[in-house]
RODO-2510 file (C-alpha; in nm, 4 decimals, decimal comma):
residues 461
     n   res          X          Y          Z
     1     m     0,0163    -0,0186     0,0215
     2     p     0,1598     0,3092    -0,0960
     3     d     0,2675     0,5738     0,1964
     4     p     0,0291     0,8390     0,1979
     5     y     0,2725     1,1309     0,3062
     6     f     0,4738     1,0474     0,0374
     7     d     0,2266     1,0484    -0,2267
     8     k     0,4175     1,1554    -0,6041
     9     d     0,1697     1,3932    -0,6390
    10     a     0,3144     1,6814    -0,3322
    11     r     0,0991     1,9650    -0,2985
    12     l     0,1718     2,2990    -0,2429
    13     v    -0,1024     2,3805     0,0326
    14     a    -0,1093     2,1378     0,3104
    15     e    -0,4581     1,9396     0,2920
    16     a    -0,5459     1,6581     0,5313
    17     m    -0,5019     1,3116     0,3996
    18     p    -0,6856     0,9829     0,4303
    19     g    -0,6348     0,8380     0,7521
    20     d    -0,5413     1,1811     0,9619
    21     n    -0,6861     1,1447     1,2233
    22     s    -0,5054     1,4578     1,4194
    23     a    -0,4047     1,8220     1,3202
    24     a    -0,0058     1,9326     1,2884
    25     e     0,1330     1,9991     1,6353
    26     t     0,3906     2,2816     1,6177
    27     v     0,8066     2,2190     1,7478
    28     g     0,7125     2,3799     2,0849
    29     e     0,4065     2,0957     2,1639
    30     l     0,6342     1,8235     2,0600
    31     s     0,9337     1,9575     2,2704
    32     s     0,7218     1,9897     2,5629
    33     r     0,5621     1,6110     2,4829
    34     l     0,9194     1,4988     2,4567
    35     k     1,0414     1,6681     2,7810
    36     r     0,7352     1,5459     2,9960
    37     m     0,8145     1,1771     2,8441
    38     v     1,1717     1,1742     2,9484
    39     e     1,1476     1,3582     3,3205
    40     g     0,8413     1,0904     3,3322
    41     e     1,0220     0,7910     3,2765
    42     f     1,3401     0,8919     3,3905
    43     g     1,3328     1,1100     3,6599
    44     r     1,6230     1,1045     3,9091
    45     v     1,9210     0,9605     3,7699
    46     r     2,3104     0,8762     3,9211
    47     l     2,5673     0,8823     3,6554
    48     r     2,9032     0,7642     3,6519
    49     g     3,1607     0,9781     3,3773
    50     e     3,4562     1,1987     3,3046
    51     i     3,3985     1,5655     3,3359
    52     s     3,4860     1,7079     3,0255
    53     g     3,4120     2,0645     2,9286
    54     y     3,3897     2,2391     3,2735
    55     k     3,3090     2,6225     3,2301
    56     r     3,2114     2,8327     3,5685
    57     a     2,9899     3,0950     3,3612
    58     a     2,9718     3,4649     3,4902
    59     s     2,6504     3,4002     3,6547
    60     g     2,7960     3,1114     3,9080
    61     h     2,6487     2,8283     3,6672
    62     v     2,8244     2,5418     3,6432
    63     y     2,8089     2,3717     3,2839
    64     l     2,9949     2,0473     3,1306
    65     c     2,9797     1,7082     3,0119
    66     l     2,9684     1,3509     3,1403
    67     k     3,1664     1,1236     2,9239
    68     d     3,2779     0,7674     2,9324
    69     d     3,4015     0,5558     2,6020
    70     q     3,0414     0,4772     2,4758
    71     a     2,8489     0,8156     2,5014
    72     v     2,8229     1,1582     2,5973
    73     i     2,5561     1,4013     2,8122
    74     d     2,5608     1,7710     2,8928
    75     g     2,4991     1,8454     3,1970
    76     v     2,4447     2,2048     3,4024
    77     m     2,5060     2,2961     3,7738
    78     w     2,3198     2,5995     3,9256
    79     k     2,4723     2,8261     4,1310
    80     g     2,3619     2,7126     4,4108
    81     q     2,4654     2,3855     4,4358
    82     a     2,7859     2,4283     4,2483
    83     a     2,9075     2,6460     4,5739
    84     l     2,8757     2,3080     4,8031
    85     l     3,0821     2,1145     4,5737
    86     p     3,3623     1,9599     4,8506
    87     f     3,6190     1,9883     4,5747
    88     a     3,7353     2,1511     4,2804
    89     a     3,5988     1,9881     3,9616
    90     q     3,8049     2,0128     3,6608
    91     d     3,8323     1,8050     3,2960
    92     g     3,9638     1,4660     3,3598
    93     v     3,8064     1,3872     3,7231
    94     e     3,5815     1,0811     3,7402
    95     v     3,2518     1,1174     3,9449
    96     v     2,9444     1,0520     4,0266
    97     a     2,6925     1,3090     3,9254
    98     t     2,3020     1,2953     4,0841
    99     g     2,0314     1,5212     3,9601
   100     k     1,7208     1,4963     3,7125
   101     l     1,7339     1,4188     3,3308
   102     t     1,5646     1,6714     3,1411
   103     t     1,5165     1,8523     2,7861
   104     y     1,6650     2,1639     2,6582
   105     p     1,4279     2,2809     2,3881
   106     g     1,6241     2,5491     2,3082
   107     r     1,8863     2,2993     2,1508
   108     s     1,6659     2,0122     2,0792
   109     k     1,8874     1,8055     2,3471
   110     y     1,8358     1,6061     2,6430
   111     q     2,0624     1,6927     2,9997
   112     v     2,1121     1,6235     3,3350
   113     v     2,0572     1,8985     3,5805
   114     i     2,2920     1,7584     3,8427
   115     d     2,2114     1,8965     4,2089
   116     r     2,5386     1,6599     4,3711
   117     m     2,8593     1,5645     4,2015
   118     e     3,0983     1,3792     4,4497
   119     l     3,4512     1,1766     4,2794
   120     a     3,3875     0,8335     4,1952
   121     g     3,5870     0,6635     4,4701
   122     e     3,9131     0,6868     4,6356
   123     g     4,0945     0,6243     4,2789
   124     a     3,9567     0,9512     4,1413
   125     l     4,0267     1,1679     4,4542
   126     m     4,3925     1,0267     4,4651
   127     a     4,3708     1,1092     4,0888
   128     l     4,2721     1,4766     4,1582
   129     l     4,4945     1,4973     4,3964
   130     e     4,8049     1,4028     4,2414
   131     k     4,6628     1,5964     3,8964
   132     l     4,6782     1,9568     4,1355
   133     k     5,0173     1,8613     4,3543
   134     q     5,1830     1,8520     4,0271
   135     q     5,0426     2,1680     3,8891
   136     l     5,1196     2,3524     4,2125
   137     g     5,4851     2,1756     4,2683
   138     a     5,5528     2,2956     3,8457
   139     e     5,4990     2,6483     4,0195
   140     g     5,7250     2,6415     4,2875
   141     l     5,4872     2,6311     4,5912
   142     f     5,6557     2,2965     4,7227
   143     d     6,0279     2,3977     4,7035
   144     p     6,1978     2,3259     4,9838
   145     a     6,4485     2,6883     4,8900
   146     r     6,1273     2,9047     4,9709
   147     k     6,0749     2,7333     5,3060
   148     r     6,2259     2,9107     5,6262
   149     p     6,3360     2,8327     5,9775
   150     l     6,1056     2,8702     6,2424
   151     p     6,1770     3,0909     6,5156
   152     f     6,3619     2,9783     6,8505
   153     m     6,1394     3,1150     7,1094
   154     p     5,8260     3,2706     6,9715
   155     r     5,6567     3,5185     7,1554
   156     v     5,2894     3,4939     7,0352
   157     i     5,1568     3,1779     6,8572
   158     g     4,8576     3,1966     6,5851
   159     v     4,6746     2,8514     6,5821
   160     v     4,4055     2,8227     6,2999
   161     t     4,2066     2,5337     6,4118
   162     s     3,8776     2,4406     6,5172
   163     p     3,7933     2,6092     6,8687
   164     t     3,5791     2,3163     7,0053
   165     g     3,7816     1,9983     6,9476
   166     a     4,0929     1,8093     7,0997
   167     v     4,3104     1,9082     6,8975
   168     i     4,3748     2,3021     7,0474
   169     r     4,3522     2,1462     7,3927
   170     d     4,6161     1,9210     7,3042
   171     i     4,8581     2,2156     7,1101
   172     l     4,7718     2,4295     7,4893
   173     h     4,8679     2,1831     7,7138
   174     r     5,1841     2,0979     7,5650
   175     l     5,2633     2,4515     7,5195
   176     a     5,2310     2,5141     7,8439
   177     d     5,4412     2,2042     7,9688
   178     r     5,7418     2,3114     7,7500
   179     c     5,7417     2,6785     7,7372
   180     p     5,4140     2,9169     7,8167
   181     t     5,3517     3,0806     7,5461
   182     r     5,0805     3,3511     7,4399
   183     v     4,8551     3,1681     7,1925
   184     l     4,6187     3,3271     6,9634
   185     v     4,3528     3,0936     6,8210
   186     w     4,1327     3,1526     6,4931
   187     p     3,8069     2,9426     6,4805
   188     v     3,7605     2,7640     6,1929
   189     k     3,5531     2,4872     6,0307
   190     v     3,8267     2,1973     5,9104
   191     q     3,6283     1,9681     5,6962
   192     g     3,3081     2,0171     5,4911
   193     a     3,1791     2,2875     5,2863
   194     g     3,3811     2,6110     5,3060
   195     a     3,6096     2,4781     5,5215
   196     a     3,8967     2,5415     5,3138
   197     e     3,8176     2,8830     5,2427
   198     e     3,7566     2,9462     5,5986
   199     v     4,1055     2,8234     5,7104
   200     a     4,2814     3,0282     5,3937
   201     a     4,1187     3,3124     5,5102
   202     a     4,2504     3,3093     5,8810
   203     i     4,6024     3,2347     5,7391
   204     r     4,5766     3,5794     5,5356
   205     g     4,4147     3,7354     5,8562
   206     f     4,7202     3,6102     6,0789
   207     d     4,9666     3,7516     5,8276
   208     a     4,7755     4,0569     5,7827
   209     l     4,8218     4,1988     6,1278
   210     a     5,0265     4,4950     6,1994
   211     a     5,3374     4,4823     6,4611
   212     d     5,2815     4,6731     6,6571
   213     g     4,8764     4,6649     6,6315
   214     t     4,6154     4,6168     6,9177
   215     v     4,5883     4,2137     6,8412
   216     p     4,9617     4,1306     6,8385
   217     r     5,1114     3,9584     6,5435
   218     p     5,2170     3,5817     6,5819
   219     d     5,5949     3,4986     6,5357
   220     l     5,4899     3,1771     6,4248
   221     v     5,1450     3,0058     6,2521
   222     i     5,0394     2,6429     6,3089
   223     v     4,7262     2,4855     6,1083
   224     a     4,5995     2,1958     6,2506
   225     r     4,3628     1,9650     6,2690
   226     g     4,2903     1,5758     6,3935
   227     g     4,2741     1,2368     6,1923
   228     g     4,0122     1,1327     5,9817
   229     s     3,9941     0,9684     5,6206
   230     i     4,0884     1,1895     5,3199
   231     e     3,7429     1,3334     5,2507
   232     d     3,7831     1,4141     5,6103
   233     l     4,1250     1,6279     5,4987
   234     w     4,0236     1,7172     5,1781
   235     a     3,9818     2,0924     5,2479
   236     f     4,3608     2,1169     5,3677
   237     n     4,4611     1,9840     4,9731
   238     e     4,2192     2,2245     4,8272
   239     e     4,4323     2,5263     4,5979
   240     v     4,3105     2,7638     4,8036
   241     v     4,4549     2,6906     5,1483
   242     v     4,8097     2,5730     4,9624
   243     r     4,8224     2,8979     4,7824
   244     a     4,7885     3,0882     5,1555
   245     i     5,0362     2,8594     5,3066
   246     a     5,2752     2,9815     5,0311
   247     a     5,2216     3,3317     5,0194
   248     c     5,1916     3,3997     5,4301
   249     s     5,5232     3,5642     5,5608
   250     i     5,5134     3,4222     5,8829
   251     p     5,6609     3,0473     5,9301
   252     l     5,4259     2,7986     5,9371
   253     i     5,3590     2,4594     6,0788
   254     s     5,1221     2,2377     5,9098
   255     a     4,9805     1,9669     6,1426
   256     v     4,7353     1,7857     5,9368
   257     g     4,6335     1,4709     6,0344
   258     h     4,8515     1,1654     6,1936
   259     e     5,1827     1,0610     6,0817
   260     t     5,0409     0,8405     5,7980
   261     d     4,8330     1,1232     5,6975
   262     t     5,0000     1,3650     5,3881
   263     s     4,8069     1,6553     5,2416
   264     l     4,9254     1,9585     5,0292
   265     a     4,9233     2,1521     5,3095
   266     d     5,2039     1,9649     5,4582
   267     h     5,4203     2,0246     5,1194
   268     a     5,3650     2,3852     5,0959
   269     a     5,4425     2,4325     5,4814
   270     d     5,7818     2,5334     5,6280
   271     l     5,7771     2,2772     5,8314
   272     r     5,5197     1,9329     5,8451
   273     a     5,4748     1,8294     6,2166
   274     p     5,3138     1,4237     6,2240
   275     t     5,0602     1,5198     6,4706
   276     p     4,9160     1,8907     6,5984
   277     t     5,1056     1,7861     6,9499
   278     a     5,4177     1,7367     6,7780
   279     a     5,3659     2,0839     6,6095
   280     a     5,3435     2,2124     6,9472
   281     e     5,6929     2,0524     7,0696
   282     l     5,8237     2,1668     6,7082
   283     a     5,7462     2,5408     6,8064
   284     v     5,8842     2,6254     7,1336
   285     p     6,1818     2,4409     7,3612
   286     v     6,1566     2,3226     7,6872
   287     l     6,1987     2,5981     7,9324
   288     a     6,3576     2,3770     8,1880
   289     e     6,5907     2,2179     7,9489
   290     l     6,6900     2,5794     7,8626
   291     r     6,7599     2,6771     8,2340
   292     l     6,9794     2,3503     8,2301
   293     a     7,1560     2,4316     7,9549
   294     l     7,2341     2,7906     8,1003
   295     d     7,3578     2,7022     8,3675
   296     a     7,5759     2,4471     8,2134
   297     y     7,6902     2,7066     8,0160
   298     g     7,7165     2,9626     8,2802
   299     q     7,9470     2,6945     8,4879
   300     r     8,1494     2,6520     8,1374
   301     s     8,1918     3,0423     8,1635
   302     e     8,3560     3,0232     8,5172
   303     r     8,5404     2,7029     8,4509
   304     c     8,7088     2,8655     8,1330
   305     a     8,7510     3,2189     8,3242
   306     r     8,9312     3,0360     8,5909
   307     r     9,1526     2,8104     8,4152
   308     y     9,2316     3,1142     8,1419
   309     v     9,3719     3,3188     8,5577
   310     e     9,5025     2,9719     8,6431
   311     r     9,6986     2,9484     8,2638
   312     g     9,8070     3,3360     8,3307
   313     r     9,9088     3,2639     8,6390
   314     e    10,1368     2,9843     8,5133
   315     r    10,3063     3,1682     8,2132
   316     v    10,3751     3,4708     8,4884
   317     e    10,5415     3,2046     8,7285
   318     a    10,7294     3,0307     8,3938
   319     q    10,8586     3,3789     8,2959
   320     a    10,9593     3,4955     8,6419
   321     r    11,1883     3,1573     8,6978
   322     l    11,3568     3,3141     8,4014
   323     l    11,4379     3,6300     8,5445
   324     p    11,7356     3,6800     8,7198
   325     k    11,7114     3,6773     9,1185
   326     r    11,6820     4,0120     9,3210
   327     d    12,0656     4,0322     9,4193
   328     a    12,1908     3,9857     9,0983
   329     l    11,9873     4,2813     8,9916
   330     l    12,0562     4,4987     9,2714
   331     g    12,4157     4,3713     9,3212
   332     p    12,6015     4,6379     9,1047
   333     q    12,3938     4,9245     9,1570
   334     r    12,4359     4,8823     9,5845
   335     q    12,8407     4,8535     9,5035
   336     r    12,7845     5,2061     9,2953
   337     a    12,6065     5,3547     9,5790
   338     d    12,8602     5,1992     9,8419
   339     e    13,1335     5,4042     9,6274
   340     a    12,9539     5,7113     9,5659
   341     g    12,9330     5,7268     9,9315
   342     g    13,2623     5,6851     9,9677
   343     r    13,3570     5,9303     9,7201
   344     l    13,1073     6,2194     9,8849
   345     d    13,2604     6,1650    10,2454
   346     r    13,6202     6,2431    10,0824
   347     a    13,4597     6,5087     9,8791
   348     l    13,3079     6,6970    10,1852
   349     e    13,6561     6,6733    10,3602
   350     r    13,7822     6,8379    10,0599
   351     r    13,5593     7,1097    10,0220
   352     v    13,5552     7,1968    10,4017
   353     t    13,9390     7,2332    10,3722
   354     l    13,8905     7,4303    10,0995
   355     a    13,6396     7,6709    10,2935
   356     r    13,8914     7,7043    10,5767
   357     g    14,1671     7,8698    10,3810
   358     q    13,9502     8,0650    10,1818
   359     l    13,7681     8,1962    10,5556
   360     d    14,1659     8,2240    10,6760
   361     r    14,2924     8,4746    10,3980
   362     s    13,9942     8,6494    10,3850
   363     a    14,0567     8,6667    10,8318
   364     g    14,3892     8,8374    10,7509
   365     a    14,2128     9,1401    10,5879
   366     l    13,9707     9,2123    10,8156
   367     r    14,1969     9,3389    11,0839
   368     p    14,1572     9,6689    11,3007
   369     a    14,3734     9,8854    11,1416
   370     m    14,3512     9,8058    10,7862
   371     l    13,9256     9,8601    10,8768
   372     a    13,9765    10,2239    11,0125
   373     q    14,2358    10,2701    10,6988
   374     r    13,9497    10,2008    10,4312
   375     l    13,6698    10,3743    10,6490
   376     a    13,8585    10,6906    10,6583
   377     a    13,8964    10,6633    10,2956
   378     a    13,5165    10,6362    10,2376
   379     r    13,4543    10,9145    10,4624
   380     q    13,7174    11,1643    10,2626
   381     r    13,4958    11,0440     9,9351
   382     l    13,1827    11,1216    10,0872
   383     d    13,3099    11,4595    10,2015
   384     d    13,4217    11,5250     9,8609
   385     t    13,0854    11,4262     9,7113
   386     f    12,9258    11,6462     9,9350
   387     k    13,0939    11,9477     9,8416
   388     l    13,0679    11,8666     9,4967
   389     v    12,6874    11,8670     9,5106
   390     e    12,7134    12,1837     9,7451
   391     a    12,8567    12,3708     9,4857
   392     l    12,6487    12,2836     9,2212
   393     n    12,3482    12,3355     9,3893
   394     p    12,1141    12,6498     9,2402
   395     a    12,0321    12,7940     9,5725
   396     r    12,3979    12,8886     9,6230
   397     v    12,4545    13,0478     9,2791
   398     l    12,1287    13,2697     9,3847
   399     d    12,2603    13,3682     9,6985
   400     r    12,5659    13,5029     9,4816
   401     g    12,2980    13,7357     9,2959
   402     y    12,1759    13,5360     9,0217
   403     a    11,8223    13,4577     8,8989
   404     w    11,6560    13,1317     8,7189
   405     v    11,3126    13,2294     8,5122
   406     a    11,0598    13,0155     8,4664
   407     a    10,6847    13,0969     8,2465
   408     r    10,3876    13,1910     8,4628
   409     g    10,0725    13,0845     8,3323
   410     g     9,9820    12,8912     7,9256
   411     k    10,0975    12,5994     7,8078
   412     g    10,4648    12,6297     7,9517
   413     a    10,3712    12,7196     8,2993
   414     g    10,6517    12,6442     8,5337
   415     g    10,9050    12,5287     8,2978
   416     v    11,2544    12,7469     8,2963
   417     v    11,2868    12,9985     8,0611
   418     s    11,6303    12,9946     7,9071
   419     s    11,6119    13,2243     7,6207
   420     a    11,4448    13,5773     7,4987
   421     a    11,2474    13,4052     7,2947
   422     a    11,0866    13,1863     7,5009
   423     a    11,0520    13,4861     7,7206
   424     r    10,8508    13,6661     7,4794
   425     q    10,6715    13,3656     7,4541
   426     a    10,5413    13,3019     7,7678
   427     g    10,4660    13,6793     7,8181
   428     a    10,4526    13,6341     8,2133
   429     l    10,7509    13,5126     8,4266
   430     v    10,8338    13,4100     8,7355
   431     l    11,1898    13,5254     8,8548
   432     h    11,3280    13,3097     9,1205
   433     f    11,5820    13,4859     9,3379
   434     g    11,7752    13,3301     9,6672
   435     d    11,5051    13,4615     9,8973
   436     g    11,2018    13,4827     9,7108
   437     e    11,0461    13,4888     9,3638
   438     v    10,8856    13,8292     9,1573
   439     a    10,6351    13,8033     8,8517
   440     a    10,7321    13,9928     8,5669
   441     r    10,5793    14,0322     8,2214
   442     v    10,7885    14,1212     7,9283
   443     e    10,7501    14,4536     7,7321
   444     g    10,8929    14,6688     7,4474
   445     a    11,0972    14,5548     7,1331
   446     a    11,2578    14,2619     7,0856
   447     p    11,6019    14,2681     7,2390
   448     k    11,9376    14,3171     7,0181
   449     a    12,1962    14,0595     7,0644
   450     y    12,4560    14,0071     7,3182
   451     g    12,7229    14,3019     7,3455
   452     k    12,4981    14,5310     7,2008
   453     p    12,2998    14,7939     7,4022
   454     a    12,1547    14,6116     7,6976
   455     p    11,7380    14,5675     7,6034
   456     e    11,4744    14,7452     7,7796
   457     q    11,4591    14,6212     8,0990
   458     p    11,1125    14,3809     8,2285
   459     t    10,8685    14,6088     8,4122
   460     l    10,8551    14,4387     8,8163
   461     l    10,5248    14,3590     8,8673
***
């Protein structure tokens, strides 16, 4: 029987054909029927596959594909569920996704709306861990050369851990036993959703404290958590925590889990402690041991000082034995002193003898007759000198009728006038005679030269 839908006599305008029992439906109606059929038939599904094409949109929604060796299915995870992912999803990670199978009419394809996604067993978890370790290691975050030494005795220790667990109590107890130290606790979640972000924020918070601020800046930071499965410790394998530890400028000890547990935080830290209690032991020395060591150093210093003095004394004594004896050193000086003393006695005797001879010779010149003769000669010389003085006394000349003239008033008052010109210049004169003085004044013409007629006589006042 020929198919009516493939009739060779096709028409330009659609018309009802024999056997049609319904009108043509729209694309949207067909898509809606398919959507109801798929959602009703399958409902919620749980798929295992490898992530491919992972992309987080600016809105926060996540778009990806789940694939295996036979097929591929699109998936979408809305913003709220994507924020609760307990691990950093990326391409190549095998997961188990739980969600609702539906269709997307805008693309004519089916997809799964994921509301929970987990790693597909520990193998996938370890593969993700190894991949992240290689990535961060290639950036140098685990390089031993960048690790810093711990302070010998930190004044303040910052601890990033849960405030309610046994970890913080063990750390505080061990610090109190070894060396009491000031501790600042930054409380955080240590597992579950948001734990990695809180741990990273705490590390950055300690690092951002100012050295002179109200809250003291730690000299050492301990990031600690008790033991657990790899899923429990996964927050310390997150990239955000590893990068915060690597960027911290404060020396940091990682104490996550027990001795057999290893996290990426351990590789990035400056030092890994096998347990939180061991971290406290590594952070500070034992105060009692320090005191014993100081006492030992003090005793050693005292012994060294005493030994130094003893060796010095031994060296001095050895040098003293090499020195000559006192008598050998002072003997020649004593002998010279004795000889000098003998010469001094003889010199004094000779000096006294010479002095006595000089005294005897001088005593002869001190006889009374000679002294009288010398006294008479001295008296005669004195009389002659007195007569000469009397002869030269101006007063004796004045007694013989002479006078001497002095200026009266003016610039040269009291001075001797020895010439006519000086008398004319003085004007007022004083004539000194043997029995007194007479005032005079110069008048008339200038006197003539000596030997000529006498000048006009001065008028007596």
